[in-house]
N, C-alpha and C positions, 0 to 999 in steps of 0.2 A: 091442844092439837092431840088428835087421835095417837096413839103409838102402834107401834108395829103387830101386836098383838088386837087392838080392835079392829083395826082393817082386816085381821087376820077372818077374825070371828063377825063383820058383817057383809066377807066375799067379799072388798074388793082387793085383796089380796088372794090367791092360791095358797094350798095349803092340802096336807097331807092328812085329812081328818080322821080323825080315832073315832073318837067318841065327841059328843055331846050332848047337855039336860040345855034349860030353862036358863040355870045361872051356870054352867063350866064350859069349858069347852077347850078336847086334849085334842092335838095332833103332832104328828112328827117332828123333832127337833131338825133341820137342813141341813144344821153341821154335827151331824150326832158322833158320840165318843162311841157308840156300839151298834149293831144292828137294834133298834127298835126303842133306840134313847127319841122319848115321848114328853113329851109339853103339857103340862097342867096349867089352867089358868080360870077364874073370873070372868064370867066379859066382863060384868060389870070393872071398868077403867079403875085404877088401884095401882099408885107404886110401889109398894110395898106388902110383902104377903100378910106381917104380924101388925100392918095399919087393920084388916077385915074386923071386924065384931067379930064376937066369939062362936057365934051360929054357927057364922060365914067360914071363918076359920077348920069349925069343925065338919061341915056341910062337902067344904074341899079339900078332908081329908079321906074322905067318907068316899066322895068323886077317885080322887086317886086311887086307893084302894082299891075299887074295882079293878080302874086301867090298870093297876101292876099285876093281881091279882090274872089279867088275861092277857097281859104280856107275857108272863111267867108261863104257860100255858105255852103260849107260842114260838117263845123265842128261845132256844137252845144258854141257856145261865142257870146262878151258883142260883141265885136271889136277882130280887130288884134294888137296885139301891135307890136312894129319895138323896135331892139335896135343894135347900136353895140356899140361893145366891142372890139374886135379884141386880147384878148393876148395870149391866149388858141392856137388859129394857128396861124403863121403866113402867113396867106391868105382872106386876103378882104371875109369878107363876111358882112350879115345881118340877123341873128335873127328877122324871122317871127311869132308870139306868141301869138295862141287863149286864148285869157281872157274873163274873169268873171267877175274878181274885179282884180285889179291895184296890188296884191301880189301876183298873180300868174306870175309876172314879174320877180320878186324877182328868182336872180342867186342860193341862198343861200338855194333855198328851196329843198327838196329831188328830184331827180328826176324819172320821173317813167319805170317802168319795164316791157315792150310790148312785146309780143312772137313774130316772123320775121310773122304770118300768119295776126298777127295788123300788121304788118309796111306797110306789103302787102295793108290792105284791106285802111289803113290811105290815103295811097299811090293813090293808083286808086281812091278812093273818088273822093280828088281833082283835079285830073286829068282829072276824068269825069266835070268840072266845068270849064276847060279852052274852052271850047269850044267858 
């Protein structure tokens, strides 16, 4: 059975897409910890990030770096934190979270409730920085 992330990649489920290439996909987390919280996934469905082949792991890291650089330009923050947890969705993914302080990365923090218009604008602002 396809994961929710595979359904997002195939277009069955809508998302706020930030970027994609032939192997990877980046989109806004719909339950963000901070404004600009983005997920980076391989298009290939694989459960755990560290089950990727070495070259795939290197490639997704480089793709995530490109997205993180764009996030930092688009969203006021000190850093873009990265987290790999992978328990909530059985599809490898990296959380890229704009942070001002370490506690911004606590997944137990309340999630933001942003409007669709806000989400579209955030995704657009990040995309503009990818050039």
